[in-house]
N, CA, C and O of each residue as an XYZ file, in Angstrom:
524
protein
N       0.829     -1.204     -0.019
C      -0.002     -0.025      0.011
C       0.868      1.251      0.009
O       1.872      1.319      0.718
N       0.498      2.203     -0.747
C       1.262      3.416     -0.896
C       1.388      4.248      0.410
O       2.381      4.955      0.575
N       0.449      4.182      1.297
C       0.516      4.907      2.564
C       1.662      4.466      3.409
O       2.202      5.251      4.188
N       2.058      3.185      3.269
C       3.163      2.695      4.115
C       4.492      3.380      3.824
O       5.369      3.431      4.686
N       4.647      3.918      2.582
C       5.872      4.618      2.285
C       5.916      6.065      2.617
O       6.951      6.705      2.433
N       4.813      6.622      3.109
C       4.748      8.070      3.414
C       5.157      8.266      4.875
O       4.613      7.636      5.782
N       6.082      9.114      5.066
C       6.576      9.421      6.432
C       5.909     10.770      6.802
O       6.165     11.809      6.193
N       5.060     10.695      7.809
C       4.376     11.909      8.297
C       5.197     12.695      9.246
O       4.816     12.866     10.404
N       6.345     13.195      8.784
C       7.244     13.954      9.644
C       6.766     15.425      9.723
O       5.769     15.815      9.115
N       7.524     16.211     10.498
C       7.154     17.566     10.707
C       7.063     18.356      9.406
O       6.106     19.108      9.220
N       8.025     18.210      8.504
C       8.011     18.943      7.251
C       6.790     18.529      6.432
O       6.204     19.383      5.766
N       6.390     17.294      6.450
C       5.247     16.834      5.704
C       3.974     17.553      6.177
O       3.164     18.008      5.370
N       3.819     17.642      7.506
C       2.657     18.306      8.058
C       2.682     19.789      7.761
O       1.651     20.364      7.411
N       3.857     20.432      7.896
C       3.930     21.846      7.613
C       3.612     22.146      6.169
O       3.009     23.176      5.867
N       4.007     21.265      5.273
C       3.694     21.429      3.845
C       2.198     21.363      3.576
O       1.684     22.039      2.685
N       1.525     20.560      4.338
C       0.026     20.514      4.113
C      -0.626     21.808      4.559
O      -1.649     22.200      3.998
N      -0.076     22.472      5.536
C      -0.603     23.746      6.041
C      -0.290     24.861      5.014
O      -1.097     25.764      4.788
N       0.878     24.767      4.418
C       1.332     25.872      3.558
C       0.825     25.801      2.138
O       0.454     26.829      1.571
N       0.797     24.649      1.556
C       0.459     24.483      0.137
C      -1.029     24.677     -0.098
O      -1.842     24.555      0.818
N      -1.372     24.982     -1.350
C      -2.754     25.122     -1.811
C      -3.190     23.790     -2.357
O      -2.492     23.241     -3.209
N      -4.262     23.252     -1.936
C      -4.733     21.945     -2.365
C      -6.042     22.149     -3.103
O      -7.007     22.695     -2.569
N      -6.045     21.694     -4.343
C      -7.284     21.761     -5.139
C      -8.245     20.821     -4.527
O      -7.881     19.748     -4.049
N      -9.503     21.231     -4.542
C     -10.568     20.367     -4.002
C     -10.704     19.116     -4.882
O     -10.358     19.109     -6.064
N     -11.198     18.118     -4.278
C     -11.473     16.881     -4.995
C     -12.632     17.167     -5.948
O     -13.687     17.619     -5.502
N     -12.464     16.914     -7.260
C     -13.542     17.200     -8.230
C     -14.844     16.514     -7.892
O     -15.921     16.941     -8.309
N     -14.730     15.456     -7.139
C     -15.941     14.705     -6.711
C     -16.760     15.453     -5.744
O     -17.912     15.099     -5.493
N     -16.165     16.549     -5.151
C     -16.935     17.430     -4.278
C     -17.742     18.426     -5.021
O     -18.530     19.153     -4.415
N     -17.576     18.498     -6.371
C     -18.325     19.405     -7.177
C     -17.811     20.800     -7.153
O     -18.507     21.717     -7.590
N     -16.578     21.011     -6.642
C     -15.999     22.333     -6.578
C     -14.553     22.267     -7.102
O     -13.618     22.737     -6.453
N     -14.406     21.698     -8.239
C     -13.048     21.352     -8.744
C     -12.192     22.568     -8.942
O     -10.971     22.411     -8.953
N     -12.694     23.742     -9.097
C     -11.825     24.908     -9.400
C     -11.429     25.665     -8.127
O     -10.654     26.620     -8.181
N     -11.955     25.239     -7.008
C     -11.651     25.910     -5.721
C     -10.460     25.191     -5.039
O     -10.126     24.043     -5.332
N      -9.884     25.908     -4.164
C      -8.821     25.356     -3.323
C      -9.366     25.131     -1.912
O     -10.223     25.871     -1.430
N      -8.860     24.122     -1.286
C      -9.303     23.870      0.088
C      -8.108     24.052      1.043
O      -7.193     23.232      1.117
N      -8.177     25.137      1.739
C      -7.120     25.454      2.731
C      -7.489     24.952      4.081
O      -8.627     24.524      4.278
N      -6.584     24.979      5.030
C      -6.850     24.497      6.359
C      -8.042     25.200      7.027
O      -8.874     24.557      7.667
N      -8.108     26.474      6.876
C      -9.232     27.219      7.548
C     -10.534     26.810      6.942
O     -11.506     26.627      7.675
N     -10.613     26.651      5.620
C     -11.873     26.256      5.010
C     -12.262     24.818      5.387
O     -13.442     24.520      5.570
N     -11.275     23.942      5.500
C     -11.522     22.611      5.989
C     -12.164     22.610      7.367
O     -13.131     21.900      7.643
N     -11.558     23.463      8.239
C     -12.110     23.555      9.644
C     -13.516     24.036      9.661
O     -14.330     23.543     10.442
N     -13.840     25.008      8.803
C     -15.134     25.584      8.750
C     -16.160     24.754      8.037
O     -17.254     24.531      8.556
N     -15.816     24.275      6.813
C     -16.798     23.552      5.955
C     -16.966     22.110      6.342
O     -18.087     21.603      6.387
N     -15.871     21.440      6.621
C     -15.940     20.007      6.876
C     -16.234     19.679      8.358
O     -17.055     18.819      8.677
N     -15.547     20.384      9.219
C     -15.599     20.096     10.632
C     -16.477     21.027     11.441
O     -16.878     20.686     12.553
N     -16.783     22.193     10.905
C     -17.671     23.186     11.610
C     -17.168     23.434     13.040
O     -17.944     23.356     13.992
N     -15.896     23.726     13.188
C     -15.355     23.860     14.558
C     -15.855     25.089     15.279
O     -15.843     25.120     16.509
N     -16.281     26.071     14.580
C     -16.704     27.271     15.234
C     -17.956     26.997     16.164
O     -18.094     27.577     17.241
N     -18.800     26.129     15.700
C     -19.976     25.770     16.538
C     -19.565     25.199     17.869
O     -20.077     25.627     18.903
N     -18.661     24.250     17.879
C     -18.178     23.651     19.128
C     -17.462     24.645     20.014
O     -17.586     24.582     21.237
N     -16.723     25.552     19.428
C     -16.003     26.585     20.199
C     -17.003     27.512     20.821
O     -16.913     27.824     22.008
N     -17.969     27.966     20.026
C     -19.020     28.850     20.559
C     -19.842     28.286     21.632
O     -20.299     29.011     22.515
N     -20.061     26.954     21.591
C     -20.828     26.267     22.668
C     -19.959     25.943     23.871
O     -20.454     25.408     24.863
N     -18.664     26.260     23.800
C     -17.833     25.991     24.928
C     -17.407     24.531     25.070
O     -16.980     24.116     26.148
N     -17.517     23.761     24.013
C     -17.181     22.315     24.067
C     -15.678     22.144     24.067
O     -15.174     21.193     24.665
N     -14.944     23.036     23.416
C     -13.514     22.955     23.380
C     -12.866     24.311     23.101
O     -13.528     25.225     22.608
N     -11.653     24.437     23.397
C     -10.910     25.694     23.169
C     -10.529     25.837     21.701
O     -10.579     24.864     20.948
N     -10.150     27.040     21.291
C      -9.698     27.243     19.917
C      -8.499     26.399     19.645
O      -8.454     25.742     18.605
N      -7.553     26.372     20.484
C      -6.295     25.633     20.316
C      -6.608     24.133     20.209
O      -6.055     23.465     19.335
N      -7.472     23.587     21.066
C      -7.833     22.210     20.992
C      -8.530     21.850     19.696
O      -8.294     20.796     19.106
N      -9.396     22.757     19.270
C     -10.125     22.552     18.007
C      -9.219     22.504     16.811
O      -9.394     21.676     15.917
N      -8.225     23.413     16.791
C      -7.267     23.529     15.731
C      -6.357     22.257     15.697
O      -6.040     21.728     14.632
N      -5.977     21.819     16.850
C      -5.106     20.632     16.959
C      -5.894     19.386     16.411
O      -5.356     18.632     15.599
N      -7.114     19.188     16.843
C      -7.911     18.045     16.386
C      -8.136     18.190     14.905
O      -8.105     17.192     14.185
N      -8.368     19.425     14.405
C      -8.623     19.626     12.956
C      -7.403     19.237     12.136
O      -7.523     18.596     11.092
N      -6.237     19.627     12.611
C      -4.995     19.327     11.898
C      -4.824     17.808     11.726
O      -4.408     17.312     10.679
N      -5.169     17.099     12.813
C      -5.084     15.608     12.781
C      -5.975     15.007     11.700
O      -5.690     13.925     11.186
N      -7.038     15.698     11.361
C      -7.956     15.242     10.287
C      -7.554     15.716      8.907
O      -7.691     15.028      7.896
N      -7.051     16.935      8.935
C      -6.687     17.630      7.668
C      -5.569     16.910      6.890
O      -5.674     16.699      5.682
N      -4.503     16.540      7.607
C      -3.346     15.954      6.984
C      -3.722     14.646      6.267
O      -3.353     14.492      5.103
N      -4.417     13.718      6.879
C      -4.842     12.518      6.153
C      -5.750     12.820      4.964
O      -5.639     12.185      3.915
N      -6.656     13.798      5.132
C      -7.554     14.188      4.087
C      -6.781     14.669      2.846
O      -7.043     14.226      1.728
N      -5.834     15.574      3.067
C      -5.003     16.081      1.991
C      -4.180     15.009      1.351
O      -4.049     14.961      0.128
N      -3.613     14.133      2.181
C      -2.755     13.037      1.634
C      -3.598     12.113      0.767
O      -3.161     11.740     -0.322
N      -4.779     11.735      1.209
C      -5.628     10.870      0.368
C      -6.007     11.618     -0.953
O      -6.041     11.035     -2.036
N      -6.279     12.903     -0.801
C      -6.632     13.634     -1.994
C      -5.475     13.600     -3.058
O      -5.687     13.326     -4.239
N      -4.298     13.885     -2.575
C      -3.098     13.921     -3.421
C      -2.944     12.532     -4.091
O      -2.524     12.450     -5.245
N      -3.276     11.468     -3.382
C      -3.154     10.164     -3.929
C      -4.339      9.777     -4.786
O      -4.344      8.706     -5.395
N      -5.386     10.671     -4.843
C      -6.547     10.383     -5.630
C      -7.453      9.383     -5.034
O      -8.163      8.684     -5.757
N      -7.462      9.277     -3.698
C      -8.325      8.253     -3.086
C      -9.255      8.910     -1.990
O      -9.024      9.993     -1.453
N     -10.298      8.126     -1.747
C     -11.144      8.455     -0.577
C     -10.859      7.332      0.441
O     -10.348      6.272      0.080
N     -11.195      7.582      1.703
C     -10.839      6.597      2.723
C     -11.442      5.224      2.412
O     -10.790      4.204      2.634
N     -12.607      5.186      1.930
C     -13.253      3.905      1.559
C     -12.576      3.180      0.403
O     -12.834      2.001      0.163
N     -11.711      3.893     -0.310
C     -11.013      3.295     -1.502
C      -9.651      2.732     -1.176
O      -8.998      2.112     -2.015
N      -9.224      2.961      0.078
C      -7.875      2.464      0.464
C      -7.948      0.928      0.539
O      -8.854      0.358      1.148
N      -6.971      0.289     -0.097
C      -7.002     -1.181     -0.156
C      -6.758     -1.848      1.169
O      -7.311     -2.911      1.452
N      -5.901     -1.206      2.010
C      -5.560     -1.772      3.296
C      -5.975     -0.822      4.420
O      -5.192      0.034      4.833
N      -7.168     -0.970      4.897
C      -7.716     -0.024      5.881
C      -6.783      0.097      7.121
O      -6.719      1.157      7.744
N      -6.077     -0.978      7.465
C      -5.198     -0.894      8.605
C      -4.050      0.049      8.352
O      -3.609      0.743      9.268
N      -3.572      0.090      7.173
C      -2.518      1.011      6.782
C      -2.968      2.489      6.948
O      -2.218      3.352      7.404
N      -4.199      2.712      6.558
C      -4.771      4.106      6.723
C      -4.878      4.430      8.261
O      -4.542      5.536      8.682
N      -5.315      3.521      9.020
C      -5.418      3.718     10.487
C      -4.065      3.973     11.069
O      -3.899      4.884     11.880
N      -3.075      3.177     10.670
C      -1.710      3.373     11.147
C      -1.150      4.744     10.750
O      -0.485      5.403     11.549
N      -1.427      5.170      9.505
C      -1.020      6.456      9.056
C      -1.664      7.565      9.899
O      -0.972      8.469     10.367
N      -3.001      7.494     10.094
C      -3.679      8.483     10.922
C      -3.127      8.525     12.319
O      -2.997      9.613     12.880
N      -2.792      7.388     12.917
C      -2.246      7.349     14.243
C      -0.871      7.991     14.277
O      -0.537      8.708     15.221
N      -0.053      7.726     13.221
C       1.280      8.338     13.224
C       1.172      9.835     13.064
O       1.944     10.561     13.690
N       0.252     10.336     12.257
C       0.038     11.748     12.124
C      -0.459     12.365     13.456
O       0.020     13.424     13.862
N      -1.375     11.728     14.100
C      -1.896     12.174     15.400
C      -0.763     12.339     16.401
O      -0.638     13.372     17.058
N       0.055     11.306     16.504
C       1.206     11.310     17.418
C       2.163     12.468     17.053
O       2.629     13.196     17.929
N       2.441     12.618     15.768
C       3.300     13.677     15.288
C       2.748     15.028     15.659
O       3.499     15.890     16.116
N       1.448     15.245     15.475
C       0.819     16.545     15.801
C       0.922     16.762     17.303
O       1.256     17.866     17.734
N       0.651     15.766     18.095
C       0.813     15.864     19.581
C       2.236     16.278     19.962
O       2.440     17.225     20.721
N       3.225     15.540     19.414
C       4.583     15.818     19.745
C       5.129     17.148     19.288
O       6.020     17.709     19.927
N       4.611     17.657     18.199
C       5.164     18.890     17.621
C       4.122     20.037     17.595
O       4.261     20.974     16.809
N       3.106     19.964     18.431
C       2.018     20.952     18.372
C       2.521     22.387     18.457
O       2.034     23.218     17.691
N       3.484     22.747     19.352
C       3.897     24.175     19.375
C       4.392     24.683     18.047
O       4.146     25.835     17.690
N       5.103     23.822     17.291
C       5.591     24.223     15.978
C       4.436     24.462     15.006
O       4.425     25.452     14.273
N       3.470     23.551     15.007
C       2.318     23.616     14.088
C       1.403     24.784     14.505
O       0.891     25.492     13.639
N       1.198     24.989     15.769
C       0.325     26.114     16.206
C       0.945     27.466     15.792
O       0.240     28.387     15.380
N       2.300     27.558     15.916
C       2.935     28.765     15.523
C       2.729     29.014     13.993
O       2.478     30.144     13.573
N       2.834     27.989     13.220
C       2.592     28.131     11.789
C       1.170     28.482     11.460
O       0.926     29.296     10.569
N       0.193     27.873     12.175
C      -1.175     28.202     11.952
C      -1.431     29.640     12.332
O      -2.120     30.346     11.596
N      -0.882     30.124     13.499
C      -1.083     31.493     13.864
C      -0.494     32.432     12.805
O      -1.057     33.488     12.514
N       0.641     32.033     12.238
C       1.267     32.947     11.228
C       0.544     32.971      9.917
O       0.357     34.036      9.328
N       0.123     31.795      9.436
C      -0.493     31.701      8.100
C      -2.014     31.888      8.123
O      -2.623     32.283      7.129
N      -2.605     31.595      9.280
C      -4.067     31.695      9.388
C      -4.442     32.555     10.556
O      -5.444     32.271     11.212
N      -3.703     33.581     10.853
C      -3.930     34.441     11.994
C      -5.296     35.015     12.077
O      -5.908     35.051     13.145
N      -5.802     35.483     10.912
C      -7.162     36.065     10.855
C      -8.202     35.029     11.252
O      -9.197     35.359     11.896
N      -7.971     33.755     10.863
C      -8.871     32.670     11.216
C      -8.862     32.392     12.706
O      -9.919     32.191     13.303
N      -7.678     32.377     13.319
C      -7.570     32.169     14.733
C      -8.299     33.269     15.499
O      -8.989     32.983     16.477
N      -8.159     34.504     15.076
C      -8.841     35.623     15.673
C     -10.374     35.437     15.550
O     -11.119     35.623     16.512
N     -10.800     35.072     14.362
C     -12.216     34.823     14.122
C     -12.760     33.744     15.082
O     -13.837     33.909     15.654
N     -12.027     32.665     15.253
C     -12.491     31.607     16.105
C     -12.652     32.047     17.533
O     -13.541     31.574     18.241
N     -11.796     32.952     17.961
C     -11.790     33.477     19.300
C     -12.839     34.574     19.533
O     -13.075     34.998     20.664
N     -13.444     35.008     18.460
C     -14.431     36.136     18.559
C     -15.869     35.628     18.543
O     -16.141     34.433     18.427
N     -16.783     36.605     18.667
C     -18.219     36.327     18.593
C     -18.753     36.498     17.164
O     -19.955     36.390     16.925
N     -17.835     36.766     16.214
C     -18.271     36.934     14.819
C     -18.965     35.729     14.279
O     -18.633     34.598     14.633
N     -19.913     35.953     13.436
C     -20.722     34.837     12.880
C     -20.159     34.353     11.560
O     -20.323     33.186     11.203
N     -19.504     35.227     10.839
C     -19.055     34.917      9.443
C     -17.586     35.109      9.285
O     -16.997     36.032      9.847
N     -16.976     34.203      8.493
C     -15.564     34.286      8.196
C     -15.402     34.257      6.682
O     -15.971     33.421      5.980
N     -14.609     35.199      6.218
C     -14.349     35.248      4.741
C     -12.924     35.505      4.466
O     -12.523     35.579      3.305
């Protein structure tokens, strides 16, 4: 399985935050890009949980990053989770990314604050809309 050869190191995760990823054409938005902030808002709807006090902004961003990296990786490979031949390989990859995010969170949070600062401010505010 191709996921076994991917090393989810710090540089790998930082690249997913920095690069522009075209949306999966199967989402019906092939000409748009999906950035980390859009993923958090559109796919995970983290603002709702933050507003209800279920988790902090930082916790929401950390959990979102753990979901975003595998999503982008599968997209680049042209796969959906259900299409992965060896589901255990996908789970192992997700676990390795999760551990990497936990171990290096200060580095990733600093990058998120730098590249998505407006988004972090929005999550911390009472604003209803983000653009």
